C-alpha positions as CSV (number, residue, x, y, z in Angstrom):
1,M,10.7,18.0,14.6
2,G,14.2,18.2,13.0
3,P,15.4,16.1,10.1
4,I,16.5,12.5,10.6
5,P,20.3,12.1,10.9
6,I,21.1,9.7,8.0
7,G,24.7,10.7,7.3
8,W,26.9,11.8,4.4
9,W,24.9,9.9,1.8
10,T,21.8,11.8,2.7
11,V,23.6,15.1,2.5
12,A,24.9,14.3,-0.9
13,V,21.6,13.4,-2.4
14,S,20.0,16.4,-0.7
15,V,22.5,18.6,-2.5
16,V,21.7,17.0,-5.8
17,W,18.0,17.5,-5.1
18,A,18.5,21.2,-4.2
19,F,20.5,21.7,-7.4
20,T,18.1,20.0,-9.8
21,L,14.7,20.9,-8.3
22,G,13.6,23.7,-9.7
23,C,-12.8,13.5,-13.9
24,E,-12.8,10.2,-11.8
25,R,-12.2,7.0,-13.7
26,R,-14.3,4.7,-11.5
27,A,-16.6,5.5,-8.6
28,P,-14.7,4.8,-5.4
29,A,-16.7,4.3,-2.2
30,S,-17.2,7.3,0.0
31,A,-15.5,7.5,3.4
32,I,-16.9,8.7,6.7
33,A,-15.3,9.0,10.1
34,L,-16.7,7.1,13.0
35,P,-15.9,7.7,16.7
36,V,-14.0,5.2,18.7
37,G,-16.2,3.2,21.0
38,S,-15.5,3.1,24.7
39,S,-15.5,-0.7,24.7
40,G,-12.5,-1.0,22.4
41,P,-11.2,-0.2,18.9
42,S,-13.7,0.5,16.2
43,P,-13.1,1.4,12.5
44,V,-11.7,4.9,12.1
45,Q,-12.7,5.0,8.5
46,V,-15.6,3.4,6.7
47,A,-16.1,3.5,3.0
48,S,-19.8,3.1,2.8
49,A,-22.1,2.2,0.0
50,V,-24.3,5.0,-1.4
51,D,-27.4,5.0,-3.6
52,S,-25.3,4.4,-6.7
53,S,-23.6,1.4,-5.1
54,P,-23.5,-1.7,-7.4
55,P,-26.1,-4.4,-6.9
56,P,-25.3,-7.5,-4.8
57,T,-22.8,-9.8,-6.5
58,D,-21.1,-13.2,-5.9
59,R,-17.7,-11.8,-6.9
60,L,-15.5,-9.1,-5.5
61,V,-12.2,-8.0,-7.1
62,I,-9.6,-6.2,-5.0
63,L,-6.5,-4.5,-6.4
64,A,-3.6,-3.8,-4.0
65,V,-0.5,-1.8,-4.9
66,G,2.7,-1.0,-3.1
67,D,4.4,2.3,-2.2
68,I,2.8,5.6,-3.3
69,G,5.0,8.6,-2.6
70,L,3.4,11.9,-3.5
71,G,6.3,14.0,-2.2
72,R,9.7,15.0,-3.8
73,W,9.4,15.4,-7.6
74,V,5.8,14.0,-7.8
75,G,4.7,16.6,-5.2
76,Q,6.2,19.4,-7.2
77,R,4.4,18.3,-10.3
78,I,1.1,18.1,-8.4
79,L,1.7,21.7,-7.1
80,R,2.4,23.0,-10.6
81,D,-0.4,21.2,-12.5
82,S,-3.8,20.4,-11.0
83,R,-4.4,18.0,-13.9
84,Y,-1.2,16.0,-13.3
85,D,-2.0,12.3,-12.8
86,P,0.8,9.9,-12.0
87,F,-1.6,6.9,-12.4
88,E,-2.9,7.6,-16.0
89,Y,-0.9,4.8,-17.6
90,V,-2.3,2.2,-15.3
91,A,-5.9,3.4,-15.4
92,P,-7.1,0.2,-17.1
93,L,-5.7,-1.9,-14.3
94,I,-7.2,0.2,-11.6
95,E,-10.6,0.1,-13.4
96,S,-10.5,-3.7,-13.5
97,A,-11.1,-3.8,-9.7
98,D,-14.1,-3.1,-7.4
99,V,-11.9,-1.9,-4.5
100,V,-8.4,-0.4,-4.9
101,I,-5.9,0.0,-2.0
102,G,-2.3,1.1,-1.6
103,N,0.3,2.3,0.9
104,L,0.6,6.1,1.2
105,E,4.3,6.5,1.6
106,S,4.2,10.2,2.3
107,Q,2.3,12.6,4.4
108,L,-0.1,15.1,2.8
109,S,0.6,18.4,4.3
110,D,1.0,22.1,3.4
111,Q,4.6,23.0,3.9
112,G,4.6,26.2,1.9
113,G,5.4,24.5,-1.4
114,Q,8.1,22.3,0.1
115,T,7.8,18.6,-0.8
116,V,11.2,17.4,0.5
117,H,13.2,18.6,3.5
118,P,16.1,20.9,2.3
119,A,18.5,19.2,4.6
120,N,17.3,15.6,4.3
121,Y,16.2,13.9,1.1
122,L,14.6,11.1,3.1
123,V,12.1,13.4,4.7
124,F,9.3,14.4,2.4
125,T,5.6,15.1,2.1
126,G,3.0,15.3,-0.6
127,P,0.8,18.4,-0.9
128,P,-2.9,18.4,0.3
129,A,-4.0,18.0,-3.4
130,G,-2.7,14.5,-3.2
131,A,-5.9,13.3,-1.5
132,P,-8.3,14.4,-4.3
133,L,-5.8,13.1,-6.8
134,L,-5.9,9.6,-5.2
135,K,-9.7,9.8,-5.3
136,R,-9.9,10.7,-9.0
137,A,-7.5,7.9,-9.8
138,G,-9.9,5.4,-8.1
139,F,-8.3,4.6,-4.8
140,D,-10.7,3.6,-2.0
141,Y,-8.2,3.1,0.8
142,V,-4.6,3.8,1.8
143,S,-2.4,2.6,4.7
144,V,-0.9,5.3,6.8
145,A,1.3,2.9,8.8
146,N,4.8,3.3,7.5
147,N,8.2,4.8,8.3
148,H,7.3,8.2,6.6
149,A,4.1,8.7,8.5
150,W,5.9,11.1,10.9
151,D,8.3,12.9,8.6
152,Y,7.0,16.4,9.3
153,G,5.7,15.5,12.8
154,Q,2.4,15.0,14.5
155,G,0.8,18.1,13.0
156,A,1.4,17.0,9.5
157,F,0.3,13.5,10.3
158,F,-3.0,14.7,11.7
159,E,-3.3,17.0,8.6
160,T,-2.9,14.0,6.4
161,L,-5.8,12.3,8.1
162,D,-7.9,15.5,7.6
163,H,-7.2,15.5,3.9
164,L,-8.0,11.8,3.5
165,E,-11.2,12.2,5.3
166,R,-12.2,15.2,3.2
167,G,-11.4,13.2,0.1
168,T,-13.4,10.3,1.4
169,I,-10.5,7.9,1.2
170,A,-10.5,5.3,3.9
171,Y,-7.4,4.6,5.9
172,S,-6.1,2.5,8.8
173,G,-2.8,1.9,10.7
174,G,-3.0,5.2,12.4
175,G,-5.3,7.8,14.0
176,R,-5.6,10.7,16.4
177,L,-6.5,8.5,19.4
178,P,-4.4,5.5,20.6
179,A,-7.1,3.0,20.0
180,D,-7.6,4.2,16.4
181,R,-4.2,2.8,15.2
182,F,-5.2,-0.9,15.6
183,A,-8.7,-0.5,14.2
184,P,-9.6,-1.6,10.7
185,A,-10.9,0.5,7.8
186,I,-14.2,-1.0,6.5
187,I,-14.9,-0.9,2.8
188,E,-18.4,-1.7,1.6
189,H,-19.0,-2.6,-2.0
190,G,-22.5,-3.8,-2.9
191,D,-23.2,-6.5,-0.3
192,W,-19.5,-7.2,0.4
193,S,-17.8,-5.9,3.5
194,V,-14.0,-5.7,3.7
195,A,-11.9,-5.0,6.9
196,I,-8.4,-3.7,6.3
197,F,-5.8,-3.5,9.1
198,A,-2.4,-1.9,8.7
199,A,0.9,-1.9,10.6
200,T,4.6,-1.0,10.2
201,H,7.8,-2.7,11.3
202,I,9.9,0.3,10.3
203,W,10.2,3.7,12.1
204,N,12.4,6.6,11.0
205,Q,12.6,8.3,14.4
206,P,13.9,5.5,16.7
207,P,13.3,4.3,19.2
208,Y,9.7,3.7,18.3
209,A,9.1,2.4,21.9
210,T,9.5,5.8,23.4
211,H,8.5,8.0,20.4
212,P,5.2,9.9,20.7
213,G,4.2,8.5,17.3
214,R,3.8,5.1,18.9
215,H,0.4,6.3,20.2
216,H,-0.8,7.1,16.7
217,V,0.8,4.7,14.3
218,A,0.4,0.9,14.6
219,W,3.4,-1.4,15.1
220,A,3.4,-4.9,13.6
221,N,2.7,-6.8,16.8
222,H,0.3,-9.6,16.2
223,A,-0.8,-9.7,19.8
224,A,-2.0,-6.1,19.6
225,F,-4.3,-7.1,16.6
226,A,-5.3,-10.6,17.6
227,K,-8.7,-9.8,19.2
228,S,-9.7,-7.4,16.5
229,L,-8.7,-9.8,13.8
230,V,-10.9,-12.5,15.2
231,Q,-13.8,-10.1,15.6
232,A,-13.3,-8.8,12.0
233,R,-13.4,-12.4,10.7
234,I,-16.9,-12.8,12.3
235,E,-18.3,-9.5,11.1
236,H,-16.8,-9.1,7.5
237,D,-16.5,-11.1,4.3
238,V,-12.9,-10.3,3.7
239,V,-10.1,-9.4,6.1
240,L,-6.8,-7.9,4.9
241,M,-3.5,-6.8,6.5
242,S,-1.4,-4.0,4.9
243,Y,2.2,-4.6,6.2
244,H,5.2,-2.2,5.9
245,G,8.4,-3.9,6.7
246,G,11.4,-5.9,5.6
247,G,14.8,-4.7,4.4
248,E,15.1,-2.1,1.7
249,Y,16.3,-3.4,-1.7
250,L,16.6,-7.0,-0.3
251,S,15.5,-9.7,-2.6
252,R,14.1,-11.9,0.2
253,P,12.0,-11.2,3.3
254,I,13.7,-11.0,6.7
255,P,12.8,-13.5,9.5
256,R,10.6,-11.2,11.6
257,T,8.5,-10.4,8.4
258,V,8.1,-14.1,7.8
259,R,7.0,-14.7,11.4
260,F,4.4,-11.9,11.3
261,Y,3.0,-13.2,8.0
262,D,2.7,-16.7,9.4
263,Q,0.9,-15.4,12.5
264,V,-1.7,-13.3,10.8
265,L,-2.3,-15.7,7.9
266,D,-2.7,-18.6,10.3
267,S,-5.4,-16.6,12.2
268,A,-8.0,-14.5,10.5
269,V,-6.4,-12.7,7.6
270,D,-7.3,-13.6,4.0
271,A,-4.2,-11.9,2.5
272,V,-1.2,-9.8,3.6
273,L,-0.1,-7.0,1.3
274,G,3.5,-6.0,1.9
275,H,5.7,-3.0,1.0
276,H,8.8,-1.0,2.1
277,P,11.7,-2.9,0.4
278,H,10.9,-0.9,-2.9
279,V,11.6,-4.0,-4.9
280,P,9.4,-7.0,-5.6
281,Q,9.7,-10.0,-3.4
282,G,8.1,-13.4,-3.3
283,I,4.8,-14.8,-2.0
284,R,3.9,-17.1,0.8
285,F,0.7,-19.2,1.0
286,V,-0.6,-20.3,4.3
287,N,-3.8,-22.5,4.2
288,G,-4.5,-21.1,0.7
289,R,-4.1,-17.5,1.9
290,P,-1.5,-15.4,0.1
291,G,1.1,-13.1,1.7
292,F,2.9,-10.8,-0.7
293,Y,6.2,-9.9,1.0
294,S,6.8,-6.8,-1.1
295,L,4.8,-5.3,-3.9
296,G,7.6,-2.9,-4.5
297,N,7.1,0.6,-5.9
298,F,4.0,1.9,-7.6
299,V,4.4,5.7,-7.7
300,F,7.8,6.2,-6.2
301,E,11.3,7.3,-7.2
302,P,13.4,4.3,-8.5
303,F,16.7,4.2,-6.8
304,S,19.8,2.1,-6.3
305,S,18.6,-1.2,-7.7
306,E,17.3,-2.1,-11.1
307,W,14.5,-3.9,-9.3
308,T,13.1,-0.5,-8.0
309,Y,12.0,0.0,-11.6
310,T,9.6,-3.0,-11.4
311,G,6.5,-3.1,-9.1
312,L,3.6,-5.4,-8.6
313,A,-0.1,-5.1,-8.1
314,A,-1.9,-7.9,-6.4
315,R,-5.4,-8.6,-7.8
316,L,-7.5,-10.8,-5.5
317,T,-10.8,-12.2,-6.6
318,F,-13.2,-13.4,-3.9
319,E,-16.3,-15.5,-4.5
320,R,-19.2,-16.4,-2.2
321,D,-18.7,-20.1,-2.7
322,V,-15.0,-20.0,-1.7
323,P,-15.1,-18.5,1.8
324,G,-12.1,-17.6,3.8
325,M,-9.6,-17.1,1.0
326,P,-9.2,-15.6,-2.5
327,A,-10.7,-17.8,-5.2
328,R,-8.1,-16.3,-7.6
329,V,-4.7,-14.7,-6.9
330,E,-2.9,-12.7,-9.6
331,V,0.2,-10.5,-9.8
332,C,0.2,-7.7,-12.3
333,P,3.7,-6.3,-13.1
334,V,4.2,-2.6,-13.7
335,A,7.3,-0.8,-15.0
336,I,8.3,2.4,-13.1
337,G,9.5,5.1,-15.4
338,D,12.2,7.7,-14.7
339,D,9.2,10.1,-14.0
340,D,8.2,7.8,-11.1
341,R,5.0,6.7,-12.8
342,P,3.9,3.1,-13.3
343,R,3.2,1.6,-16.7
344,L,1.8,-1.7,-17.7
345,F,4.4,-4.2,-19.0
346,G,2.4,-4.4,-22.2
347,S,3.6,-0.9,-23.1
348,L,7.3,-1.9,-23.0
349,E,9.2,-2.5,-26.2
350,P,9.1,-6.1,-27.5
351,G,12.2,-7.9,-26.3
352,T,12.5,-5.6,-23.3
353,R,9.1,-6.8,-22.2
354,E,9.9,-10.4,-22.5
355,R,13.3,-10.1,-20.8
356,R,11.9,-8.2,-17.8
357,L,8.9,-10.6,-17.5
358,D,11.2,-13.6,-17.5
359,A,13.4,-12.1,-14.9
360,L,10.4,-11.2,-12.7
361,R,9.0,-14.7,-12.9
362,R,12.4,-16.2,-11.9
363,R,12.7,-13.8,-9.0
364,L,9.2,-14.6,-7.7
365,L,9.8,-18.3,-8.0
366,E,13.2,-18.1,-6.2
367,T,12.2,-15.7,-3.4
368,S,8.8,-17.1,-2.4
369,T,8.9,-19.1,0.9
370,G,7.2,-22.2,-0.4
371,P,6.7,-23.5,-3.9
372,I,4.4,-21.5,-6.2
373,A,3.1,-21.8,-9.7
374,I,2.8,-18.7,-12.0
375,G,0.6,-18.6,-15.1
376,E,1.0,-16.8,-18.4
377,P,0.2,-13.1,-18.7
378,L,-3.5,-12.4,-19.5
379,E,-5.6,-9.2,-19.0
380,H,-3.4,-6.2,-18.3
381,G,-0.4,-8.5,-18.1
382,C,-1.7,-10.1,-14.9
383,M,-0.6,-13.7,-14.1
384,T,-2.3,-16.2,-11.8
385,V,-0.3,-17.3,-8.8
386,A,-1.0,-20.4,-6.7
387,S,0.6,-22.6,-4.1
388,A,2.3,-25.6,-5.8
389,P,3.1,-29.0,-4.4
390,A,6.5,-29.4,-2.8
391,G,9.2,-31.3,-4.7
């Protein structure tokens, strides 16, 4: 497949790119592939408990992060140094959760050392070593439903799934068979069972409606998920939706994003985790269930807007005696460095830290659809977020 025609801006940044390029922290669950049943979609990936699985517990902590791009400069660093770890500065935050999930904003494929298309800076891939890197960092799951899922075509997309499966990292939002794309990944931790769906509202090779990728990557159409969501609500303790959509660099969600969030939060989903704008956006609560419109960047090149240098992690705590929604919702801000790597806000210089934190709090309060209350920074800089009374 040829590069995406983006225009003069893409050519310019591509020239700049061509000129300038020259042990596990925690025990993630293992992933196994399951066949798709003839009666309908079934999980394409299951992270299953093993003998060393933790004992039953009344509490489960899930950490969700935004865009993780392992191509471009990050991909070159991975190729040059097998010890390279873009997540090292946020290891304490990752270790604070039982289940860690993110959006894989790049394919993982062998392109002979190429990690970005020479003619199009917006077409990129991470190397195969990205899968074991994610595993070592502590990730249990990634979404493959996004606008970069098809950058190097179907072969590279299927190769990405191969590497994730070999690395025992669960995924959803895409698959080799049409039914796979709407099936959830199932994460089992102790006696907890988590179903994670994924979908995209953005496609780089339009029109999606006639593109072959439509058979392998899930579109954000609530009707296509409705039956599976209801079934997942019956069978699993927690149901999540990973959503890729909205407008890049916009401070607020667009109308179709808000509609999709309302639909899934009003049905069976306990939380929606959004990404694609590459900047943090606000939060929406529906019946106590949070929808994060955009968690922003996590490991991704900051660009264009100062807000691309700030990302969020959503930390959700579920308890047995609070069924159907998180008992505690937190946002954990991270600062994205010029090396594309996230750092905890606590590592920033005094003064800079307070200024950026105040600006982030104002942004979240102003861009949430519905009033929210934000607590003070606590462990790892995480702040509680809750729905607030109107007025």
